[in-house]
N, C-alpha and C positions, 0 to 999 in steps of 0.2 A: 484541380480535381484529384482526389485519391484514386490511384490505379492499383488493382490487384490482378496478379497473374495466377490463375488456378487451373488445375487439371482435373478431369473426371476420369476415375479409374474404376474398373469393375471386372468381375468374371464375365466371360462371354454370355450374352443373352440376359444380363441383369437389367437391361433397359437404359444403359448409359447414354447412347446417342439420342434416344427419345427424350431423355431428361434434358440434354443440351438443347434440343429443338424447342422444348416447352419453355426453357429459360429465355431463349431468344424471342419467342413469341410474347411471353408475358412482359418482357422488357421493351417491347415495341421495335425490336431490331428487324423482325420479319412480319409480314402481313398475315401469313397463315402458317400453322405448324405442319411441317412435312411428316412423312411416315417412312419408317425403315422398310415396311412391306411394300409401299408404293415406290420406294427408291428415289424420293425427292427431298431428303434431308439436306441441311446446309453443310454438315461436316462429313457425311459419307457421300461425297460428290464424285469420287472416282468411279469409272464404269465398272470395274471389278468389284467394288464395294456394293454398288447398287444391284449387281447381279447376284451376289452372294448373301447380301443382307448382313455383312459383318464389317467392322472397321479393320483395315489392314495397314493404315498409316495414320499418324497423328494429324489432326486438322485444327485450325484455329478459327474462332469466331469471337465477336465482341458485343457487349450489351452494357447499357448504363442503367443503374438502379440506385435510387436514393442518392443521386449525385456522386456515385462511385462508378468509375469505369472498370468493368470486369472483363479481362481477356480470358477466354476459355479455351483450353487445349483438350480436345476430345481424343483419347488414346485408344489403341486396340485392346481388346480383352482376351483374344486367343493367345495361348501360350507360345505359338510360333512367332509372335510379333512382340514379345516382351522387350526386345532391344529398343523398339520405339518408345516404350514406356520408360525404360531406364534412362534414355537420353532426355525425354521430356521432363522427368522429375528434376533434373539438374537446372532447368530453366524456370521453375515454378516458385511462387511464394507459399502456396498452400494447395490442398487437395480436397476434393469431394469424393469420398469412397462410396460408390453405389452398391447397396446390398439388396438382393432380391428377397422380399418377405415370403415369397412362395418357395424359395429354395434354401434360405438361411445363408450363413457365412460359408461360401464355397471355397474349395482348396486354392484356386487361383487368387481369390480375394485375400486369403491369408498370406500368399506370396507377396502381393503388392503391399500389404500392411507392414510386413517386416522391413521393406525398403523405406516406407514412410517413416517408420520409427527410427531407422538408422540415420535418416537425415534430420531427425527432430522437427519434422515438418508439421505445421498446423493442419488439422484435418476435421472435416465435418462428415458425419455418416448420413447419407440419404437412404432411408429404407423404402424401396420402391415396390410397386405391385401389391400394395396393402389391400386392394379391392379383390384380390384373387380368392376364390372359394377355398375354405379350409385354412386360411392364414390365422396363425396364433401369435399375436404380438408379444405375449408373455414369453413364449418360446424363443422368439427373435431376441428379446432383451437378454435372455439367458445365454443365447448363442453368441451375442456380441460380447457379453461379459467374459465368457469362457474362451473365445477364440480371437478376440480383438483386444478390448480394453475394459477394465472394470471402472475406469474413470470416464464413462460416458454419461452425459447429462442430457436429459430428454427435453428438448425445446417445444415439442408438440406431444399431444396425446392423440387418440383417434376415436371417432364415433363410427360404429357399425363396420369394424374391420372384417374383411372376408366377404363383403357384399358390394353391390352396385351403389349402395348409399354411403359408402365409406367417405368420411370427411375428416381431415386433420383439424385439431383444435390446439391453438397456441396456449402454451403454459407460461405464466408469469413466474419470474424467479422467486417471488414470495411463496409460491406453491410447491417449490422444490422439496424433495425429501431431505431428511437430515444428512444422509450420505452424500447427496448431490451438493448440498450447501457446503459441507466440509471440503469436498473436492474444489469447489469454487474459491474458497478463501484460504486454501492450504498455504499459499505463499505469503499471505498477510498474517504475520505472527500474532499481532494484537487482535485482529478479527477472529482468528482461529481459536485463540485462548478464550476470548469472550464467548464465542459460540459454544465451546466445550463447557463453559460455566452456565450455559442456559440462555444466553442473550443472542437473539437472532440478528444478523447484520442488517443494516439499513439498505434500501435499494441501491444507493450510489456505491456503497462498499461492495455489495454483491456483484454489481455490474462491472466494477473495476477488477474484481477478482476473476470474473469470467474472461474478460479481455486478456488479462495477464496469463491465465492458465492456458487459453487457446493459443496465444502467441508463443508460449514456451513449449508447446507440443506435449502437454500433460493433461489436458482436459479436452474432451471431444463432444461437441454438440451433436444431437441426433434429431433428425426431422423425418416424420413419417409422410408418405405420399404415394401417389399413383401418377406417374408421368404421362401415361397414355391419356388420362382425362384431365391433366393439368392440376390435379390435387396436390397440395403441399409445395408447389413450385414457388409461389410468392413467399411462403415461410422460409423456404431454402434461400431465396435471394435476399430476404431480410437478414438472415443469419450471416450469409457471406459478407454483405455490405457492412454490417454492424460489427462483426467480431473477427473476421479474418484480416490479418495485418498485411500491409504492403512492405516489401523490402526497400528500405531507403536507398536512394542513389544520388550521387552528385552529378548534375548535368555539366558542370565545369571541370570535373575531374578527368583523369586519364581513361580513355575508352577501355572497357572490359566487359566482355559478353561471351555467350556460348551459342554455338550453332546446334540447335536441337533437331533440325530437320533440313534435308536438302531435297529439292525436286528439280526436274528439268523442264524447261519451257522451250518449245521448238523455235520460238521467235526471239526470246530474250536470253536464252542460255540458262545457266544454273541459277536457282533461287535459293539463297541461304537464309533459312528462318532463324532469326537471332533474338535472343533475350539479352538486352543490354543492362548491365548492373550499374555502370557508371559511365560518365562522359556523354558526348554527343557525336553522332556520325552523320555526315552530310554527303550529298552527291559529289563525286570527284575526289573524295578523301582517299588517301593511300593508307591501307591497313596492314598491320602485321598479324599473321595468324600462326597459331601453335597447335601441334598435334599431340595431345596427351598420350603417354605410353610409348613414345618414340624417343630416341636419343636426344636429350636436352630439349624435348618439346618440339623438335623439328620446325623451326620458324620459316615462313615464306611470306611473300608479299602479294597484295591484291589491291585493285583500285575500284572504288564504288562507281557504278554507272547509273544506278537507279535504286530508289528505296520506295517500297510499297507497303501500305497497311493491308492486312489480309483479314477477310471474314468469309469463311467457307470458300466458295469458288470465286468470290469477288476480290478484285485488286484495285487499290486507289493510290495514286502517286502522292507522296508526302514530302519528298526532298530531304528529310532528315529523320533520324531515329534518336530519341532522347532517353536518358537513363530511366530505368524501370519500365520501359515499353518493349513491345514485341513487333517486329516487322520483317519483311522479306527484303534481302539485299542482293542486288544483281551485280555482276562484273567480277566476282571472285572465282576465277576459272579453276583454280586448284583446290577449292574448298571441299571438305567432306563432312558428313554429319559427325558431330562430336568435337569438332575443332573449336579452339578458343580464340576469340578475337581480342587483340590488344593485350593488356596486362593479365597475367595469370593469377595475380594476387587475390582478386575477388572470387575466383572460381576454384582455386586450389583446395580450399577447405571442403567445398561440396564434393569435389572429385574424390578426396580422401575418404569421406564418409559414405559415399555412394556404395550401395550393395549390388554386387553383380548378380543379375537374375538370368541373363541370357548367355549361354555358352553353346555354340554349335558343336554337336557331338557326331555329326554325320557329314559325309560329302557325296556328291554325285558327279558323274561325268556328263557334261552337256554337249550335245553334238548337233551340227547342222550339215548341210551339203558342203563339200569342199570350197566351192566358190563363195559361199556365204560365211565362211569361217571368220574372215576379218570383221564383218559386220556383227557377228555374234560376240567376238571379243570386245568390241566397242560397246555393245549393249550391256554385257555383264560388267564392264568397267563402270558404266553409268550406275547400274544397280548397286555396285559396291560403294560408290560415292554416297548413295542415299542410305545404305545400310552397310556399314563397314564390317559387320559380322558375316556378310556374304563375301568372305575373302575368296579369291580365286587364284588358280595356278595354271599356267600354260606349259604343257610338256611338249617342247618343240620336237623332240626325238620321236614321240609317238603321236604327235599332233592331237593331243587330248587336252580338253579344258575341264578342270575339276573345280567345283564350287562347294564351299561349306554351307550347310543348311541347318535349320532348327527342326523342321518337320515336314510332313506331307502337304499340309495346307499351304505352307510357304512355297513349296515346289509348284503347286498348281497355280498360285498367284503369279509366280515368276514366269511360268510358261505363258500365261495370259498377257502379262505386261510386255514381254518380248515380242509376242505376236502382234499386239495392238499398236505398240509404239514403233516397232521396227519392221513389221511385216515378215517376221521370221518364224517358221515352224521348226521347233527344236524338239529333240528327244532327250530323255533323262535315263541314265542307267539306274539300276536298283541301288538305293542308298547303302553306303558302307560306313562302318564305324571309324571314327578318327581316334586312333590310339596315340599314345605318347611313349617316350622312353626317357630314362633318367640314369645317370652314372650309378653303377653298382658299388664302386669303391673309389677311394682317392687314387689319383694317378697324374702323370705328366705327359705332355705332348711337346714334340720338338721338331723344328724344321730349320735347316741351314741351306738357304737358297743363295748360293754364291757363284754358280756357273749356269749357263755360259754368260760371260761378261757382255755388256755392262749390267750388273745386278749385284745387290748385297742386302739380304734381309735374314737375320737370325732371330727366331722366336722360340721362347720356352714358356709354356703355360702350365700352371698347376690347376687341376680340375678336382672338385670335391662335391659329393652329393649334398643337397640341403633337405630339410624336412618337407614332407609332401605339402604342396600348395605354397611353398615359400618363394617360388619364382626364381628368376635368373639374376645374378649379380656379377658385375665385372669390376675389377680393380687392378691397379698397377703398383708394383713396388720397384719399378725401374726408373732411375734418374734420367734426366734429359741428356746428359753427356753420353749415356749408353745407347739410348734410342730417343731421337728428337721427339718432343711431345706431339708434333704434327704427324709423325709416323705412328705414334701410340694411338692417336685418334683413328688412323686407318685400321689398326688392329681392333680397337673397340667397335668399329663399325662392322668389321668382317666377322667377328665371333658370332653375334646373334643371327646373322644371315646364314652362316654355315650350320648353325644348330637347328635350322628348319628341317634338316634331314640327317638323322643319326645313323648308327650302324644297322638299325632295323628298318630304316626308311622313314621313321616318324620324327616329329619335332622333339627336340631334347629339352626337358624342363627341370626345374628344381635343382639348380646347380650353381656353384660359384666358380668362376674362371678368373685366375689371377695371373697377370703377366709378371713372371718372376725373373726373367732373364732374356738376353738377346743383345743384338747390336746392329747399328747401321754403319755405313761407310761414307765418309764425307765426299768421296769422289765417285764411287761406283753405284751407290744406292739411287735407284730410279723411283719416281713418285708412286708407281704402281707395284713396287716390289713387295711391300708388306700386305697388300691386298691379295697377292698371289700366294705368299708364304703362310699366312695365318690359317686359311682353311686346311692346309696340310697338317699344321701343328694341332689344330682342333681335332681333326679326325684321328690323328695318331694318339692323342690323349684319350679319346673315347675308346679306341681299340685297346689301350692299356688298362683303362678303368673297367671295361665291360659295361653294357647297358641292360637295364631291366625294363621289360615291357609294362606299360601302365594302360589300364582301360578306364573309360568313363563310367561313372556310377550315377544312376538316376535315383532321385528321391521321389517316391510316389506318396501322395496323400489320397486315401481311398475312403469313400463312404458307400455302404451298401447294406442291404437287408442282412440281419444277423444270421439268417438261415444259410447264407452263402459263405460264412466265415471259413469253414473247412476247405471249400474249394479254392477260395482266394489265397489262403495261406499255402495250400498245396501248389498252386500256380507259382507263387513267389519262390518257394524252395526249389521247384523244378527249374527255375530260371537262374539258379545259383544266387538267389537273393537272400536277404535276411529281414525279418520283421522287427519293427521297433515298437514304439508306444501304441497301445490299442485300448479302446474302451467301447462298450456297448451301452448306448443311451437311447431310450425310447424305441427299442427294437432295431436300432441302426448300428452297424459296426463302423467305427472310425479307426482307421489303421494307417500307420506310416511304415514304409518299407524302403530298403536300399537294394537296387537291382542293377546288374550290369546292363549297359545300353545295348550291347551286342545280342543279348538273349531276349530283350524285351521290346524290340522295335515294333512288333505287331501286337503287343499286349493291349493297347487301348481298344483295338477292334475286338479282341477276345473278351475283354472286360465288358464292353458294351453289349456284346451278345449274351454273356453269362447273366447280366443283370437286366436284360431286356430293355436296355437304354435308360434304366432308372437309377443306376449307380452313378457316383461322381468320382472322377479321378483327375488329379492334377499332377503334372510331372515337372521337375526342375533339376538342373544339373546340381550334383552334390559334391563330387570330388573325383580325382583320379586315384586308382589303387593298383597295387601290383597284380599282375596277371600272368599265370604260367604261359609260356610261349606256345605250348600245344593247344591252349584254349583261346589264344588270340590270333594275331595275324602280323606278318611282316609286309613291307611294301617295296615295290621295285623303285630303285633310285631314279630320280629325274636328273639327267645330265651326267657329266663325268664325275667319278668318285675322285676326290683329291688324293686318296691313297694310291691311285694309279698315277704316280707322281710324274712320270715322263709325259704321259698323254695330257695330264692336267697343265703342266708347264707349257707344252706346245700349244694347247688350246688357248691359254690365257695370253700367250705371246702372239696369237693370231696365226700360228703355223698350221693348225688343223681346224676343221669346222666343228 
């Protein structure tokens, strides 16, 4: 049986979870369709989701339609949880992008769309809520063409849109417009030339062209519907089963898959939700896991204790996971969301093409009573396994636990989860912006650690700034006879760890660090010597280079009544922002703007008030830019500064606490 792994993506409140529920009902996977308002849907089964009526974590369900097994991943729509969407996309064959006919193509929908395009992923548009009063489907068609793709092909039309009598009507390819037909046969040169000469392609040629265009991610079927009433759901399932392709996988090949989600089970331990691209995994198999973004993929081992198929809150033991399927694997104690299982080969291309949507720009201090602090650390560590963007840092000196966050809704959900799972009442500080710093100019850092014996580690590093957003690179020009390669590995590990706190207290980014000199001693060098000496050399280099403060910039996409244009532009300028592309269409202002995160943390509330809740605003991380020190902030260092050399050496040698 053909298997397709699809994800449903949408702006919050577009009706994505209701669409999933109706797909399961129409396909016979459930006996009655649940409701988001009642809190009884299959994919929003967490207590916090049922209370809030929004998805905060991706969830899986399955249905069979026309002899095609469809695994559905329901993803969150709120911008605070785009990290979940980012990881889910890496596990999918195709996407259904849900667009609200009542609201049009919303800003968060556009954000998701750019990631779909970056991955060249097949996609179907489901235009939901076509029964809503005032819906104008011609306007929706124009909105899709302008903001998503002009290569949309409408597989349904609609009778009585904007009324309770709305009903989708299937369109046969023979009734497609000339523009739609040309898109369908574009990659078939003979058919395209014949069509341009006035010859309409036969149904078989047209159908083959549609399949090819959808699979190549350059043609996008559109289905009109109303999920609440089940209208258009069968047409959507027909389109998915007939036209969305499955990613082929070899069951006998080397296992290769990605962990797109991790959750904790009090009885079974960690559940790693895995999409397997090739190979077969069985109970008691030993697996190698890799962590993308770490040195050489940071490999570690795990042993499978159980494999379960997942559909909503239900679990079923299967004993194995085969290529092209999705299941939850238990027993991998060290696993985190985003890890790669087995060979990186099948996943590396997806990782390279993936577009970063979620970048935490704020942090908060999380606190509990002193006796509950160890439990709080454990709880936050678990949350970080589930969402690695919730990176945390424990300051032992001040006994402070800080956590990176995306936004206020994520904070509230975190507080709820910690209380419900662990029985902990926690308090959060006011969010603060996460700045960065970068070298101002080229420079060198040097450390000669040769006393008191036994020790010997000499390190010379060249540091140079790189273009904004270029990231960190380390390389060595030192031969093995000067510094053994095993010691050079110690240096390579120490540099990024040291760069977590620069001269201004922030992570140092966008730089190249080159090992240009140094030496070991065959008698006196101890295994830990280069771990001790390297941070001193790094900080010496940053002192010589100087560092420039960088602040996070948010990109806003704004839609509001044109009468508010003056106020909105004024607000942006007052926040040290700059306006970009803007257009007024049908009385609505559509505007893009770049604004510092530090000045705009409260702007969504201000904007909602100014527009009486009728404006639309989506925000995403754009970049880090230079910031005058007087307009930004420095941060107190956590732990001993390596430039306090004597104290650093004593501490690393265990002579002081």
